[in-house]
C-alpha positions in Angstrom: 83.3 -187.4 146.3 83.7 -184.3 148.4 85.8 -184.2 151.5 83.8 -183.3 154.7 85.8 -181.3 157.2 86.0 -182.8 160.7 84.6 -179.5 162.3 82.7 -176.5 160.9 85.8 -174.6 159.7 83.9 -172.7 157.0 81.1 -171.4 159.2 83.8 -170.5 161.7 85.6 -168.5 159.0 82.3 -166.5 158.4 81.3 -166.1 162.1 84.7 -165.2 163.7 85.1 -161.8 161.9 81.5 -160.9 163.0 82.2 -161.8 166.6 85.4 -159.7 166.6 83.4 -156.8 165.1 80.7 -157.1 167.8 83.4 -157.2 170.5 85.0 -154.0 169.0 81.6 -152.3 168.9 80.7 -153.2 172.5 84.1 -152.2 173.9 84.3 -148.9 171.9 88.1 -148.8 171.7 89.5 -145.3 172.2 93.2 -145.8 172.8 95.7 -146.6 170.0 96.7 -149.9 171.6 93.1 -151.1 171.8 92.4 -150.1 168.2 95.6 -151.8 167.1 94.6 -154.9 169.0 91.2 -155.2 167.2 92.9 -154.5 163.8 95.4 -157.3 164.4 92.7 -159.6 165.6 90.5 -158.8 162.6 93.5 -159.4 160.3 94.2 -162.8 161.9 90.6 -164.1 161.7 90.2 -162.8 158.1 93.5 -164.5 157.1 92.3 -167.8 158.5 90.4 -168.8 155.3 93.6 -168.3 153.3 95.5 -170.6 155.7 92.7 -173.2 155.5 92.8 -173.1 151.7 96.6 -173.6 151.8 96.1 -176.7 153.9 93.5 -178.1 151.6 95.6 -177.4 148.5 98.6 -179.1 150.2 96.5 -182.2 150.8 95.0 -182.2 147.3 91.5 -181.9 148.5 90.2 -178.8 146.8 89.5 -179.9 143.3 87.1 -182.6 144.4 85.3 -180.2 146.8 85.4 -179.6 150.6 82.1 -179.5 152.5 81.5 -178.0 156.0 79.9 -180.6 158.2 77.3 -178.2 159.5 74.4 -177.9 157.0 70.6 -178.2 157.0 68.0 -179.2 154.4 64.5 -177.9 154.1 61.7 -179.0 151.8 61.3 -176.7 148.9 64.3 -174.6 149.9 67.1 -177.1 149.5 70.3 -177.4 151.5 71.9 -174.5 153.3 75.6 -175.3 153.4 79.1 -173.9 152.9 81.6 -175.5 150.6 84.9 -174.8 148.8 86.2 -176.3 145.6 88.6 -175.3 142.8 86.3 -172.8 141.4 85.6 -170.9 144.6 89.1 -171.3 146.0 90.7 -168.3 144.2 87.7 -166.2 145.2 87.9 -167.1 148.9 91.7 -166.6 148.8 91.3 -163.1 147.2 88.7 -162.0 149.8 90.7 -163.4 152.7 94.1 -161.9 151.9 92.8 -158.5 150.9 90.5 -158.0 153.8 93.2 -159.2 156.2 95.7 -156.7 154.8 93.2 -153.8 154.7 92.1 -154.4 158.3 95.7 -153.6 159.4 95.8 -150.7 156.9 92.6 -149.3 158.3 94.0 -148.2 161.7 96.0 -145.2 160.5 93.8 -144.3 157.6 90.5 -144.3 159.5 92.0 -142.6 162.6 93.1 -139.7 160.3 89.7 -139.7 158.6 87.8 -139.5 161.8 90.0 -136.7 163.1 89.4 -134.8 159.8 85.6 -135.1 160.2 85.7 -134.0 163.8 87.8 -130.9 162.8 85.2 -130.1 160.2 82.4 -130.2 162.8 80.9 -133.5 161.5 79.8 -136.3 163.7 81.9 -139.4 163.2 81.3 -142.9 164.6 84.3 -144.4 166.3 86.6 -147.3 165.4 84.4 -149.8 167.2 81.5 -149.1 164.8 84.0 -149.2 161.9 85.3 -152.6 162.8 81.8 -154.0 163.3 80.7 -152.9 159.8 84.0 -153.7 158.1 84.1 -157.3 159.5 80.5 -157.9 158.6 81.2 -156.8 155.1 84.2 -159.1 154.8 82.4 -162.0 156.4 79.4 -161.6 154.0 81.8 -161.7 151.0 83.3 -165.0 152.3 79.8 -166.4 152.7 78.9 -165.4 149.2 81.9 -167.3 147.8 81.2 -170.5 149.8 77.4 -170.6 149.6 75.8 -173.6 147.9 72.1 -172.4 147.7 70.6 -169.5 145.8 68.6 -168.2 148.8 71.7 -168.5 150.9 73.7 -166.6 148.2 71.1 -163.8 148.1 71.1 -163.4 151.9 74.9 -163.0 151.9 74.6 -160.6 148.9 72.2 -158.4 150.9 74.5 -158.6 153.9 77.4 -157.2 151.8 75.2 -154.2 150.8 74.1 -153.0 154.3 77.5 -152.6 155.9 79.1 -151.2 152.8 76.3 -148.6 152.4 76.8 -147.5 156.0 80.6 -147.4 155.7 80.2 -145.0 152.8 77.5 -142.9 154.4 79.4 -142.6 157.7 83.0 -142.0 156.5 82.9 -141.2 152.8 83.9 -138.0 151.1 82.1 -135.3 149.2 78.3 -135.6 149.2 78.6 -139.0 150.9 74.9 -139.4 151.9 73.7 -138.9 148.3 76.5 -141.1 146.9 75.8 -143.9 149.4 72.1 -143.8 148.5 73.0 -143.9 144.8 75.2 -147.0 145.5 72.4 -148.6 147.6 69.6 -148.0 145.0 71.6 -149.1 142.0 73.1 -152.3 143.5 69.7 -153.1 145.1 68.1 -152.9 141.7 70.6 -155.5 140.6 69.9 -157.7 143.6 66.1 -157.4 143.0 66.4 -158.5 139.4 68.5 -161.4 140.5 66.0 -162.3 143.2 63.1 -162.5 140.8 65.1 -164.9 138.6 66.2 -166.9 141.7 62.6 -167.3 143.0 61.2 -168.6 139.6 64.3 -170.9 139.3 63.9 -172.4 142.8 60.1 -172.7 142.7 60.0 -174.5 139.4 62.9 -176.8 140.3 61.7 -177.5 143.8 65.0 -176.6 145.3 67.3 -173.5 145.3 70.5 -175.6 145.4 73.0 -174.9 142.7 75.5 -177.5 144.2 74.3 -180.9 145.4 75.5 -182.0 148.8 77.9 -183.7 149.3 78.8 -184.4 145.7 79.4 -180.7 144.9 78.4 -181.1 141.3 76.2 -178.7 139.3 72.5 -179.4 139.2 70.9 -181.0 136.2 69.4 -179.5 133.0 67.6 -176.4 134.2 66.8 -175.2 130.7 64.6 -178.2 130.0 62.7 -177.9 133.3 62.1 -174.2 133.0 61.0 -174.6 129.3 59.8 -171.4 127.7 60.6 -169.3 130.8 64.3 -170.3 130.7 65.4 -167.3 128.7 63.5 -164.8 130.9 65.0 -166.3 134.1 68.5 -166.3 132.5 68.1 -162.7 131.4 67.0 -161.6 134.9 69.9 -163.3 136.6 72.4 -162.0 134.1 71.0 -158.4 134.3 71.2 -158.4 138.1 74.7 -159.8 138.1 75.9 -157.3 135.5 74.7 -154.4 137.6 76.6 -155.7 140.5 79.6 -156.3 138.2 79.4 -152.8 136.8 79.5 -154.0 133.1 79.3 -151.3 130.5 75.8 -149.8 130.3 75.0 -150.4 134.0 78.3 -149.2 135.5 77.3 -145.6 136.3 77.1 -146.1 140.0 80.6 -147.5 140.5 82.8 -144.4 139.9 80.8 -142.4 142.4 80.7 -145.0 145.2 84.3 -146.3 144.8 85.9 -142.9 144.4 84.1 -141.3 147.4 84.1 -144.3 149.8 86.8 -144.2 152.5 89.9 -145.8 150.8 90.0 -149.0 152.9 86.4 -149.7 151.7 87.2 -148.7 148.1 90.0 -151.4 148.4 87.2 -154.0 149.1 84.4 -152.7 146.9 86.4 -152.5 143.7 88.6 -155.6 143.7 86.5 -157.9 145.8 82.8 -157.2 145.8 82.1 -156.5 142.1 84.0 -159.5 141.0 81.8 -161.8 143.1 79.1 -161.3 140.5 81.4 -162.8 137.9 82.0 -165.8 140.2 78.2 -166.2 140.5 77.9 -166.2 136.7 80.4 -169.0 136.5 79.0 -170.9 139.5 75.3 -171.2 138.7 74.4 -169.3 135.5 76.7 -171.1 133.1 75.8 -174.6 134.3 72.1 -173.8 134.3 71.8 -172.1 130.9 74.5 -173.4 128.6 72.4 -173.5 125.5 71.0 -170.0 126.0 74.4 -168.5 126.7 75.8 -170.3 123.6 73.2 -168.4 121.5 74.1 -165.1 123.2 77.9 -165.7 123.2 78.9 -163.3 120.5 76.9 -160.5 122.1 78.4 -161.2 125.5 82.0 -161.4 124.1 81.4 -158.0 122.4 80.0 -156.6 125.6 83.1 -157.8 127.5 85.5 -156.2 124.9 83.5 -153.0 124.9 83.7 -152.8 128.7 87.4 -153.3 128.7 88.0 -150.5 126.1 85.4 -148.0 127.4 86.5 -148.3 131.0 90.1 -147.9 130.0 89.5 -144.9 127.8 87.5 -143.1 130.4 90.1 -143.9 133.0 92.7 -142.1 130.9 90.7 -138.9 131.2 90.3 -138.8 135.0 92.2 -136.4 137.2 91.1 -137.9 140.5 93.3 -140.9 141.4 90.5 -142.9 143.1 88.0 -142.1 140.3 90.7 -143.3 137.8 91.0 -146.6 139.7 87.2 -146.9 139.7 87.0 -146.7 135.9 89.9 -149.1 135.6 87.9 -151.6 137.6 85.1 -151.3 135.0 87.7 -152.1 132.4 89.1 -155.1 134.4 85.5 -156.5 134.8 85.5 -156.6 131.0 88.3 -159.1 131.0 86.4 -161.2 133.5 83.2 -161.1 131.4 85.2 -161.9 128.2 86.5 -165.1 129.8 83.1 -166.1 131.1 81.4 -165.4 127.8 83.7 -167.8 125.9 82.0 -170.7 127.6 85.3 -172.6 127.4 86.7 -174.2 130.5 90.0 -172.4 130.1 88.3 -169.1 129.5 86.1 -169.5 132.6 89.1 -170.6 134.6 91.0 -167.5 133.4 88.0 -165.3 134.4 87.9 -166.7 137.9 91.6 -166.5 138.3 91.4 -162.9 137.2 89.3 -162.2 140.2 92.3 -163.0 142.4 94.6 -161.0 140.1 92.3 -157.9 140.3 91.8 -158.3 144.0 95.5 -158.1 144.7 96.5 -155.5 142.1 93.6 -153.1 142.6 93.8 -153.3 146.4 97.4 -152.4 146.2 96.6 -149.4 144.0 93.8 -148.1 146.2 96.0 -148.5 149.3 98.6 -146.5 147.4 96.1 -143.8 146.8 95.2 -143.8 150.5 98.9 -143.3 151.4 98.9 -140.0 149.5 95.5 -139.0 150.9 96.7 -139.6 154.5 100.3 -138.3 154.2 99.8 -135.4 151.8 96.6 -133.9 153.3 94.0 -135.4 150.9 96.1 -135.2 147.7 94.1 -137.1 144.9 94.5 -134.8 141.9 96.8 -136.6 139.4 97.6 -133.2 137.8 98.9 -131.9 141.1 101.3 -134.9 141.6 104.4 -135.7 139.5 107.9 -136.5 140.6 106.7 -138.6 143.6 109.0 -141.5 142.9 112.0 -139.6 144.3 110.1 -138.8 147.5 108.0 -142.0 147.7 110.3 -144.7 146.3 108.7 -147.7 148.1 105.2 -146.4 147.4 106.1 -146.0 143.7 107.3 -149.6 143.6 104.1 -150.8 145.1 102.0 -148.8 142.6 104.1 -150.2 139.7 103.5 -153.8 140.9 99.7 -153.0 141.1 99.6 -151.7 137.6 101.6 -154.7 136.3 98.8 -156.9 137.7 96.2 -155.1 135.6 98.3 -155.3 132.4 99.3 -158.9 133.0 103.0 -158.5 133.1 105.4 -160.9 135.0 106.1 -161.4 137.8 102.3 -161.0 138.6 99.5 -163.5 138.4 97.8 -161.3 135.8 100.1 -163.0 133.2 98.3 -166.3 133.8 94.7 -165.0 134.0 94.9 -162.9 130.8 96.7 -165.8 128.9 93.9 -168.2 129.8 91.2 -165.7 128.9 92.8 -165.0 125.5 93.3 -168.7 124.8 89.6 -169.3 125.6 88.5 -166.6 123.2 90.9 -168.0 120.5 89.3 -171.5 120.9 85.9 -170.0 120.2 86.7 -168.0 117.0 89.7 -169.9 115.5 87.5 -171.8 113.0 86.8 -168.6 111.0 89.7 -166.4 109.8 87.4 -163.4 109.6 86.2 -163.9 113.2 89.7 -164.5 114.4 91.0 -161.4 112.8 88.2 -159.3 114.3 88.9 -160.8 117.7 92.6 -160.2 117.4 92.0 -156.5 116.5 89.7 -156.0 119.4 92.0 -157.7 121.8 94.9 -155.7 120.6 93.0 -152.4 121.2 91.9 -153.7 124.6 95.4 -154.6 125.7 96.9 -151.4 124.4 94.3 -149.3 126.2 95.0 -151.3 129.5 98.7 -150.7 129.1 98.2 -147.0 128.2 96.0 -146.1 131.2 98.2 -148.0 133.6 101.6 -146.7 132.6 100.6 -143.2 131.5 99.1 -142.7 135.0 102.2 -144.2 136.6 104.3 -141.6 134.7 101.9 -138.7 135.6 102.0 -139.5 139.3 105.6 -140.6 139.9 107.8 -139.1 137.3 108.5 -135.7 135.7 108.6 -132.6 137.8 106.3 -132.0 140.9 103.3 -130.0 139.9 102.2 -128.7 143.2 103.7 -127.5 146.5 102.5 -130.6 148.3 104.2 -132.8 145.8 107.4 -130.8 146.0 107.5 -131.0 149.8 106.4 -134.7 150.1 108.3 -137.2 152.1 107.5 -140.9 152.5 106.5 -142.0 156.0 106.9 -145.7 156.1 104.1 -146.4 158.5 101.5 -149.2 158.7 99.9 -148.0 155.5 103.0 -148.7 153.5 103.9 -152.0 155.3 100.4 -153.5 155.0 100.4 -152.7 151.3 103.9 -154.2 151.0 102.7 -157.4 152.7 100.0 -157.7 150.1 102.6 -157.3 147.3 104.7 -160.1 148.9 101.6 -162.4 148.9 101.0 -161.6 145.3 104.5 -162.4 144.3 104.4 -165.7 146.2 101.2 -166.6 144.4 102.8 -165.8 141.0 105.5 -168.4 141.8 103.1 -171.0 143.3 100.1 -170.6 141.0 100.1 -174.1 139.6 98.0 -175.8 142.3 95.4 -173.1 142.2 95.2 -173.1 138.4 95.2 -176.9 138.1 92.3 -177.2 140.6 90.5 -174.4 138.9 90.8 -176.0 135.4 89.6 -179.4 136.7 86.4 -177.9 138.2 85.9 -175.6 135.2 85.8 -178.6 132.9 82.9 -180.0 134.9 81.1 -176.6 135.0 81.2 -175.4 131.4 79.5 -177.3 128.5 82.3 -177.0 125.9 86.0 -177.4 126.0 
């Protein structure tokens, strides 16, 4: 049975960041101390879910599920509630620690960005508006991860879109209005496809719940209830989630939005937001349509491998550091899809754990890119870098740790997630030598490509001779940008050492969610 919290701690985790954002917007902070105060307050309230998770893990309460006591049931709609279990725990943790670290990082970066815009004669909203939108975006992602009802999930999904769209439109780079509109249209198409599937699902079942309250177990056989329409509903949901996830074929919007967003927002869009679609796939698509997904498994595995390889190869050709990171995110979503597509409990657990891996590693890398943009007057061109390890030794160490996350090297949590994903794929195809050989060849290519784009780019940026005047004259300023990134690295290292409770809870819940072992 699920553990019910003694007070609405989960709703508090969602509402507190919004309240802090509203307070910042109303007060319009203009002094550095006031801005620092709201950044610190935002960091504290966004770190609160991580602290709550640590307490739940310590008491052994997460695998069985933890329910917020504040919920309401409506006829035909189901129960609107918030809950955490072993499946959503790594996702909530990833959102919490990244958004908290980036809130502190934002102060210096956004102050410089606003000054740049004013010097260029552009109108720039102040930091109060920034904290309002930033905290709304972060809170909506937390709500997505803890929702128990499809309508509730969709509302939070739309609440992530509005503030992130405005953050790009207000403070982005290049043709930011066109790019923010491109981002809005593409991701809204994905949301619309998902919504059509959700409506048919809920109306036919008489409820939009995908977790019963308070048992926190998946709903019953959806396929048999939906009958002939089950494949259509499954396809709509999957297509909508794949757009949000930026899977190969529907990924075109991501490199533009993530490269031209202000870097603190890129650090949330790429590692946090797109992976939530993969979590949704595990949370309600797999338990609802196991038979259909079993029939489509080979195609989905192939799509996952294609996404890994394609995203990695295109990343290798990029000159812009942030655009490189955007394409590497496409590649990393391929790993997540591969684990989900196996329909094995260890593969699904690996995919969800990879959400946490990618959240930490990619946030560190985007924050590293932001250090250069801020301290080296907008430097993003990889071909104009080189030799920066001598001038930015701590930043180089941070970037190396971020790349190690993506490759799955110790001491990073990527070692555990990629191992579980590969084991899940092996369990599916081990019965046939031909299938296993094909899988091994594809995985070998995927892993080599991931290592190549990571470490070739590391060499291009940090080693060799400086290739521009800015790179030759660079000097590391160890300010809040560097220290907040270092704090995220420390958390990542601690999680590598203490992954067992997370992984054990995740495996226990995955065994109940997926149809096959």
